[in-house]
A tleap script that builds the chain and sets N, CA, C and O, in Angstrom:
source leaprc.protein.ff14SB
mol = sequence {
  NMET SER THR ASP GLU LEU TYR ALA GLY ALA
  LEU ALA LYS PHE ASP ASP SER MET ALA LYS
  GLU ILE GLU ASP ALA LEU THR LYS LEU ILE
  GLY PRO LEU PRO SER ALA PRO GLN LYS LEU
  VAL GLU ASP ARG ARG ALA LEU PHE ILE ALA
  ILE ALA ASN GLY VAL ILE ASN HIE LEU LYS
  ASN LYS GLN ALA ALA LEU GLU ILE GLU PHE
  ASP VAL GLY SER VAL HIE VAL THR THR ASN
  PRO ASP ILE LYS VAL ARG CTHR
}
set mol.1.N position { 15.469 -6.670 -1.035 }
set mol.1.CA position { 14.147 -6.176 -0.989 }
set mol.1.C position { 13.512 -6.358 -2.393 }
set mol.1.O position { 14.120 -5.995 -3.400 }
set mol.2.N position { 12.360 -6.889 -2.444 }
set mol.2.CA position { 11.674 -7.132 -3.772 }
set mol.2.C position { 10.713 -5.957 -4.047 }
set mol.2.O position { 10.024 -5.458 -3.157 }
set mol.3.N position { 10.709 -5.570 -5.250 }
set mol.3.CA position { 9.825 -4.472 -5.656 }
set mol.3.C position { 8.416 -4.940 -6.145 }
set mol.3.O position { 7.559 -4.149 -6.540 }
set mol.4.N position { 8.256 -6.259 -6.084 }
set mol.4.CA position { 6.923 -6.719 -6.515 }
set mol.4.C position { 6.168 -7.175 -5.367 }
set mol.4.O position { 5.337 -8.072 -5.508 }
set mol.5.N position { 6.398 -6.602 -4.174 }
set mol.5.CA position { 5.653 -6.985 -2.907 }
set mol.5.C position { 4.990 -5.768 -2.336 }
set mol.5.O position { 5.626 -4.714 -2.341 }
set mol.6.N position { 3.858 -5.804 -1.877 }
set mol.6.CA position { 3.234 -4.682 -1.181 }
set mol.6.C position { 3.850 -4.544 0.242 }
set mol.6.O position { 4.147 -5.550 0.888 }
set mol.7.N position { 4.031 -3.340 0.699 }
set mol.7.CA position { 4.628 -3.104 1.999 }
set mol.7.C position { 3.960 -1.924 2.567 }
set mol.7.O position { 3.992 -0.822 2.020 }
set mol.8.N position { 3.316 -2.187 3.739 }
set mol.8.CA position { 2.466 -1.096 4.499 }
set mol.8.C position { 3.385 -0.057 4.985 }
set mol.8.O position { 3.122 1.133 4.818 }
set mol.9.N position { 4.521 -0.481 5.620 }
set mol.9.CA position { 5.509 0.460 6.227 }
set mol.9.C position { 5.521 0.260 7.712 }
set mol.9.O position { 4.703 -0.433 8.318 }
set mol.10.N position { 6.567 0.958 8.277 }
set mol.10.CA position { 6.803 0.957 9.765 }
set mol.10.C position { 7.442 2.328 10.045 }
set mol.10.O position { 7.989 2.973 9.151 }
set mol.11.N position { 7.360 2.723 11.237 }
set mol.11.CA position { 7.950 4.019 11.613 }
set mol.11.C position { 9.477 3.946 11.276 }
set mol.11.O position { 10.045 4.915 10.769 }
set mol.12.N position { 10.094 2.848 11.549 }
set mol.12.CA position { 11.531 2.708 11.393 }
set mol.12.C position { 11.832 2.424 9.917 }
set mol.12.O position { 12.973 2.617 9.498 }
set mol.13.N position { 10.908 1.995 9.148 }
set mol.13.CA position { 11.161 1.681 7.670 }
set mol.13.C position { 9.969 2.334 6.863 }
set mol.13.O position { 9.116 1.651 6.297 }
set mol.14.N position { 9.983 3.685 6.858 }
set mol.14.CA position { 8.798 4.390 6.210 }
set mol.14.C position { 9.026 4.517 4.736 }
set mol.14.O position { 8.056 4.482 3.979 }
set mol.15.N position { 10.266 4.666 4.268 }
set mol.15.CA position { 10.373 4.884 2.839 }
set mol.15.C position { 10.003 3.601 2.027 }
set mol.15.O position { 10.056 2.492 2.558 }
set mol.16.N position { 9.627 3.781 0.726 }
set mol.16.CA position { 9.228 2.785 -0.185 }
set mol.16.C position { 8.025 1.903 0.349 }
set mol.16.O position { 7.945 0.689 0.160 }
set mol.17.N position { 7.115 2.654 1.030 }
set mol.17.CA position { 5.930 1.910 1.605 }
set mol.17.C position { 4.598 2.537 1.167 }
set mol.17.O position { 4.537 3.698 0.760 }
set mol.18.N position { 3.600 1.775 1.259 }
set mol.18.CA position { 2.274 2.280 0.916 }
set mol.18.C position { 2.039 3.456 1.824 }
set mol.18.O position { 1.515 4.450 1.320 }
set mol.19.N position { 2.360 3.468 3.093 }
set mol.19.CA position { 2.097 4.609 3.992 }
set mol.19.C position { 2.791 5.860 3.536 }
set mol.19.O position { 2.269 6.961 3.710 }
set mol.20.N position { 3.914 5.717 2.977 }
set mol.20.CA position { 4.749 6.959 2.394 }
set mol.20.C position { 4.008 7.458 1.224 }
set mol.20.O position { 3.916 8.670 1.031 }
set mol.21.N position { 3.433 6.528 0.372 }
set mol.21.CA position { 2.668 6.994 -0.717 }
set mol.21.C position { 1.418 7.709 -0.271 }
set mol.21.O position { 1.007 8.681 -0.907 }
set mol.22.N position { 0.810 7.264 0.787 }
set mol.22.CA position { -0.360 8.025 1.457 }
set mol.22.C position { 0.039 9.358 1.832 }
set mol.22.O position { -0.581 10.359 1.474 }
set mol.23.N position { 1.133 9.375 2.596 }
set mol.23.CA position { 1.668 10.739 3.098 }
set mol.23.C position { 1.893 11.625 1.887 }
set mol.23.O position { 1.379 12.743 1.841 }
set mol.24.N position { 2.603 11.182 0.964 }
set mol.24.CA position { 2.958 11.988 -0.333 }
set mol.24.C position { 1.641 12.535 -0.981 }
set mol.24.O position { 1.519 13.697 -1.369 }
set mol.25.N position { 0.677 11.582 -1.057 }
set mol.25.CA position { -0.561 12.040 -1.773 }
set mol.25.C position { -1.352 13.088 -0.982 }
set mol.25.O position { -2.031 13.928 -1.573 }
set mol.26.N position { -1.267 13.040 0.361 }
set mol.26.CA position { -1.901 14.014 1.293 }
set mol.26.C position { -1.138 15.321 1.085 }
set mol.26.O position { -1.725 16.388 0.905 }
set mol.27.N position { 0.184 15.201 1.117 }
set mol.27.CA position { 1.054 16.431 1.055 }
set mol.27.C position { 0.708 17.181 -0.338 }
set mol.27.O position { 0.561 18.401 -0.414 }
set mol.28.N position { 0.601 16.322 -1.389 }
set mol.28.CA position { 0.294 16.934 -2.706 }
set mol.28.C position { -1.134 17.578 -2.755 }
set mol.28.O position { -1.382 18.548 -3.473 }
set mol.29.N position { -2.062 16.967 -1.936 }
set mol.29.CA position { -3.340 17.494 -1.936 }
set mol.29.C position { -3.479 18.778 -1.121 }
set mol.29.O position { -4.071 19.746 -1.597 }
set mol.30.N position { -2.958 18.800 0.066 }
set mol.30.CA position { -3.192 19.923 1.007 }
set mol.30.C position { -2.001 20.670 1.345 }
set mol.30.O position { -2.084 21.636 2.103 }
set mol.31.N position { -0.755 20.256 0.781 }
set mol.31.CA position { 0.485 20.943 1.092 }
set mol.31.C position { 1.197 20.335 2.333 }
set mol.31.O position { 0.623 19.576 3.114 }
set mol.32.N position { 2.380 20.695 2.443 }
set mol.32.CA position { 3.213 20.089 3.530 }
set mol.32.C position { 2.679 20.441 4.891 }
set mol.32.O position { 2.013 21.456 5.098 }
set mol.33.N position { 2.999 19.562 5.804 }
set mol.33.CA position { 2.684 19.815 7.211 }
set mol.33.C position { 3.548 20.909 7.752 }
set mol.33.O position { 4.772 20.823 7.649 }
set mol.34.N position { 2.966 21.942 8.328 }
set mol.34.CA position { 3.724 23.002 8.921 }
set mol.34.C position { 4.735 22.426 9.991 }
set mol.34.O position { 4.551 21.321 10.501 }
set mol.35.N position { 5.727 23.168 10.278 }
set mol.35.CA position { 6.715 22.688 11.229 }
set mol.35.C position { 5.932 22.134 12.430 }
set mol.35.O position { 5.179 22.834 13.106 }
set mol.36.N position { 6.154 20.857 12.645 }
set mol.36.CA position { 5.420 20.239 13.766 }
set mol.36.C position { 6.347 19.413 14.667 }
set mol.36.O position { 7.452 19.058 14.259 }
set mol.37.N position { 5.920 19.122 15.833 }
set mol.37.CA position { 6.718 18.382 16.755 }
set mol.37.C position { 6.861 16.873 16.143 }
set mol.37.O position { 5.940 16.397 15.479 }
set mol.38.N position { 7.933 16.224 16.372 }
set mol.38.CA position { 8.214 14.885 15.918 }
set mol.38.C position { 7.044 13.946 16.355 }
set mol.38.O position { 6.627 13.101 15.563 }
set mol.39.N position { 6.549 14.072 17.505 }
set mol.39.CA position { 5.522 13.222 17.977 }
set mol.39.C position { 4.274 13.250 17.060 }
set mol.39.O position { 3.688 12.212 16.751 }
set mol.40.N position { 3.885 14.495 16.630 }
set mol.40.CA position { 2.758 14.729 15.756 }
set mol.40.C position { 3.026 14.097 14.341 }
set mol.40.O position { 2.099 13.536 13.758 }
set mol.41.N position { 4.257 14.176 13.788 }
set mol.41.CA position { 4.691 13.570 12.629 }
set mol.41.C position { 4.557 12.086 12.731 }
set mol.41.O position { 3.985 11.449 11.846 }
set mol.42.N position { 5.097 11.494 13.843 }
set mol.42.CA position { 5.066 10.058 14.032 }
set mol.42.C position { 3.658 9.525 14.152 }
set mol.42.O position { 3.337 8.465 13.613 }
set mol.43.N position { 2.788 10.286 14.883 }
set mol.43.CA position { 1.369 9.866 15.074 }
set mol.43.C position { 0.626 9.867 13.736 }
set mol.43.O position { -0.226 9.011 13.500 }
set mol.44.N position { 0.944 10.824 12.861 }
set mol.44.CA position { 0.274 10.882 11.601 }
set mol.44.C position { 0.752 9.665 10.660 }
set mol.44.O position { -0.028 9.044 9.939 }
set mol.45.N position { 2.046 9.419 10.750 }
set mol.45.CA position { 2.591 8.314 9.957 }
set mol.45.C position { 2.049 6.975 10.605 }
set mol.45.O position { 1.818 6.021 9.863 }
set mol.46.N position { 1.868 6.893 11.780 }
set mol.46.CA position { 1.316 5.642 12.341 }
set mol.46.C position { -0.165 5.421 11.858 }
set mol.46.O position { -0.612 4.289 11.675 }
set mol.47.N position { -0.897 6.562 11.663 }
set mol.47.CA position { -2.182 6.467 11.033 }
set mol.47.C position { -2.114 5.889 9.645 }
set mol.47.O position { -2.860 4.983 9.275 }
set mol.48.N position { -1.193 6.444 8.894 }
set mol.48.CA position { -0.988 6.043 7.522 }
set mol.48.C position { -0.526 4.591 7.405 }
set mol.48.O position { -0.903 3.887 6.469 }
set mol.49.N position { 0.267 4.162 8.330 }
set mol.49.CA position { 0.753 2.745 8.336 }
set mol.49.C position { -0.478 1.835 8.699 }
set mol.49.O position { -0.647 0.774 8.099 }
set mol.50.N position { -1.266 2.225 9.605 }
set mol.50.CA position { -2.456 1.410 9.928 }
set mol.50.C position { -3.454 1.345 8.699 }
set mol.50.O position { -3.997 0.293 8.359 }
set mol.51.N position { -3.634 2.474 8.106 }
set mol.51.CA position { -4.507 2.484 6.761 }
set mol.51.C position { -3.898 1.523 5.803 }
set mol.51.O position { -4.561 0.612 5.307 }
set mol.52.N position { -2.627 1.722 5.539 }
set mol.52.CA position { -1.966 0.829 4.558 }
set mol.52.C position { -2.082 -0.676 4.922 }
set mol.52.O position { -2.383 -1.496 4.054 }
set mol.53.N position { -1.854 -1.020 6.148 }
set mol.53.CA position { -2.005 -2.387 6.642 }
set mol.53.C position { -3.445 -2.936 6.391 }
set mol.53.O position { -3.653 -4.071 5.962 }
set mol.54.N position { -4.380 -2.069 6.683 }
set mol.54.CA position { -5.793 -2.480 6.411 }
set mol.54.C position { -6.004 -2.764 4.867 }
set mol.54.O position { -6.499 -3.819 4.470 }
set mol.55.N position { -5.651 -1.894 4.150 }
set mol.55.CA position { -5.778 -2.040 2.676 }
set mol.55.C position { -5.173 -3.234 2.102 }
set mol.55.O position { -5.764 -3.957 1.300 }
set mol.56.N position { -3.841 -3.456 2.572 }
set mol.56.CA position { -3.047 -4.695 2.109 }
set mol.56.C position { -3.728 -5.876 2.601 }
set mol.56.O position { -3.922 -6.806 1.819 }
set mol.57.N position { -4.127 -5.951 3.848 }
set mol.57.CA position { -4.630 -7.121 4.415 }
set mol.57.C position { -6.028 -7.528 3.794 }
set mol.57.O position { -6.365 -8.708 3.697 }
set mol.58.N position { -6.761 -6.545 3.412 }
set mol.58.CA position { -8.075 -6.722 2.730 }
set mol.58.C position { -7.841 -7.223 1.403 }
set mol.58.O position { -8.524 -8.156 0.979 }
set mol.59.N position { -6.898 -6.667 0.677 }
set mol.59.CA position { -6.608 -7.148 -0.813 }
set mol.59.C position { -6.059 -8.612 -0.668 }
set mol.59.O position { -6.414 -9.481 -1.465 }
set mol.60.N position { -5.211 -8.868 0.331 }
set mol.60.CA position { -4.642 -10.221 0.479 }
set mol.60.C position { -5.703 -11.256 0.764 }
set mol.60.O position { -5.705 -12.333 0.168 }
set mol.61.N position { -6.587 -10.943 1.654 }
set mol.61.CA position { -7.705 -11.752 2.130 }
set mol.61.C position { -8.790 -11.962 1.093 }
set mol.61.O position { -9.571 -12.912 1.150 }
set mol.62.N position { -8.808 -11.021 0.126 }
set mol.62.CA position { -9.941 -11.068 -0.853 }
set mol.62.C position { -9.363 -11.344 -2.315 }
set mol.62.O position { -10.035 -11.010 -3.291 }
set mol.63.N position { -8.170 -11.927 -2.458 }
set mol.63.CA position { -7.582 -12.080 -3.704 }
set mol.63.C position { -8.607 -12.821 -4.774 }
set mol.63.O position { -8.630 -12.500 -5.962 }
set mol.64.N position { -9.336 -13.711 -4.286 }
set mol.64.CA position { -10.268 -14.373 -5.173 }
set mol.64.C position { -11.251 -13.450 -5.835 }
set mol.64.O position { -11.782 -13.696 -6.919 }
set mol.65.N position { -11.467 -12.331 -5.088 }
set mol.65.CA position { -12.521 -11.372 -5.736 }
set mol.65.C position { -11.932 -10.559 -6.864 }
set mol.65.O position { -12.661 -9.908 -7.613 }
set mol.66.N position { -10.613 -10.593 -6.992 }
set mol.66.CA position { -9.971 -9.793 -8.061 }
set mol.66.C position { -9.576 -10.826 -9.224 }
set mol.66.O position { -8.677 -11.660 -9.128 }
set mol.67.N position { -10.318 -10.646 -10.224 }
set mol.67.CA position { -10.125 -11.529 -11.436 }
set mol.67.C position { -9.386 -10.726 -12.542 }
set mol.67.O position { -9.576 -9.534 -12.780 }
set mol.68.N position { -8.552 -11.514 -13.158 }
set mol.68.CA position { -7.773 -10.978 -14.313 }
set mol.68.C position { -8.183 -11.871 -15.519 }
set mol.68.O position { -8.050 -13.094 -15.484 }
set mol.69.N position { -8.671 -11.221 -16.554 }
set mol.69.CA position { -9.238 -11.951 -17.731 }
set mol.69.C position { -8.343 -11.582 -18.986 }
set mol.69.O position { -8.011 -10.413 -19.182 }
set mol.70.N position { -7.985 -12.548 -19.777 }
set mol.70.CA position { -7.274 -12.275 -21.008 }
set mol.70.C position { -7.440 -13.373 -22.012 }
set mol.70.O position { -7.829 -14.476 -21.628 }
set mol.71.N position { -7.176 -13.153 -23.242 }
set mol.71.CA position { -7.280 -14.130 -24.211 }
set mol.71.C position { -5.773 -14.454 -24.707 }
set mol.71.O position { -4.912 -13.594 -24.894 }
set mol.72.N position { -5.615 -15.802 -24.881 }
set mol.72.CA position { -4.327 -16.242 -25.476 }
set mol.72.C position { -4.826 -17.068 -26.750 }
set mol.72.O position { -5.246 -18.222 -26.658 }
set mol.73.N position { -4.743 -16.415 -27.852 }
set mol.73.CA position { -5.296 -17.014 -29.156 }
set mol.73.C position { -6.776 -17.074 -29.010 }
set mol.73.O position { -7.412 -16.033 -28.842 }
set mol.74.N position { -7.348 -18.215 -29.063 }
set mol.74.CA position { -8.820 -18.515 -29.008 }
set mol.74.C position { -9.168 -18.916 -27.615 }
set mol.74.O position { -10.341 -19.198 -27.369 }
set mol.75.N position { -8.214 -18.970 -26.632 }
set mol.75.CA position { -8.465 -19.470 -25.365 }
set mol.75.C position { -8.620 -18.253 -24.386 }
set mol.75.O position { -7.728 -17.420 -24.221 }
set mol.76.N position { -9.765 -18.229 -23.791 }
set mol.76.CA position { -10.034 -17.111 -22.730 }
set mol.76.C position { -9.578 -17.652 -21.380 }
set mol.76.O position { -9.986 -18.745 -20.988 }
set mol.77.N position { -8.736 -16.903 -20.658 }
set mol.77.CA position { -8.138 -17.190 -19.346 }
set mol.77.C position { -8.665 -16.296 -18.356 }
set mol.77.O position { -8.732 -15.085 -18.564 }
set mol.78.N position { -9.098 -16.918 -17.129 }
set mol.78.CA position { -9.494 -16.183 -15.981 }
set mol.78.C position { -8.578 -16.569 -14.895 }
set mol.78.O position { -8.392 -17.766 -14.676 }
set mol.79.N position { -7.992 -15.667 -14.199 }
set mol.79.CA position { -7.010 -16.067 -13.099 }
set mol.79.C position { -7.203 -15.035 -11.952 }
set mol.79.O position { -7.928 -14.048 -12.076 }
set mol.80.N position { -6.501 -15.334 -10.824 }
set mol.80.CA position { -6.553 -14.383 -9.800 }
set mol.80.C position { -5.129 -14.010 -9.393 }
set mol.80.O position { -4.249 -14.866 -9.487 }
set mol.81.N position { -4.855 -12.801 -8.953 }
set mol.81.CA position { -3.509 -12.347 -8.565 }
set mol.81.C position { -2.999 -13.105 -7.340 }
set mol.81.O position { -3.732 -13.570 -6.467 }
set mol.82.N position { -1.615 -13.185 -7.368 }
set mol.82.CA position { -0.980 -13.775 -6.132 }
set mol.82.C position { -0.301 -12.658 -5.473 }
set mol.82.O position { 0.849 -12.356 -5.789 }
set mol.83.N position { -1.019 -11.972 -4.489 }
set mol.83.CA position { -0.486 -10.728 -3.849 }
set mol.83.C position { 0.567 -11.066 -2.866 }
set mol.83.O position { 0.357 -11.856 -1.945 }
set mol.84.N position { 1.669 -10.489 -3.052 }
set mol.84.CA position { 2.848 -10.768 -2.105 }
set mol.84.C position { 3.018 -9.570 -1.242 }
set mol.84.O position { 2.940 -8.426 -1.688 }
set mol.85.N position { 3.246 -9.850 -0.024 }
set mol.85.CA position { 3.381 -8.812 1.034 }
set mol.85.C position { 4.662 -8.925 1.788 }
set mol.85.O position { 4.995 -9.944 2.393 }
set mol.86.N position { 5.385 -7.795 1.720 }
set mol.86.CA position { 6.697 -7.739 2.484 }
set mol.86.C position { 6.465 -7.339 3.911 }
set mol.86.O position { 5.770 -6.343 4.116 }
set mol.87.N position { 6.967 -8.003 4.913 }
set mol.87.CA position { 6.785 -7.702 6.250 }
set mol.87.C position { 8.000 -7.027 6.837 }
set mol.87.O position { 8.007 -6.690 8.021 }
savepdb mol mol.pdb
quit
């Protein structure tokens, strides 16, 4: 498993995913979900996975819109990221 790849997540592989980060951020914002049926937890996680997939796909499809600029000595360099996605 590479740590330099974006990973949306899956219900079976939720940890170390963007969806898990979204769930953690929501929990930090509004507090933990009260005791809930497993179906409700899975439905909420499925929503987070869909959001994460949309964000990652958009970033991957629009890589050229993301520019990185820096100077190396007197040379100005402009480049684009190479976004890697774990499936």
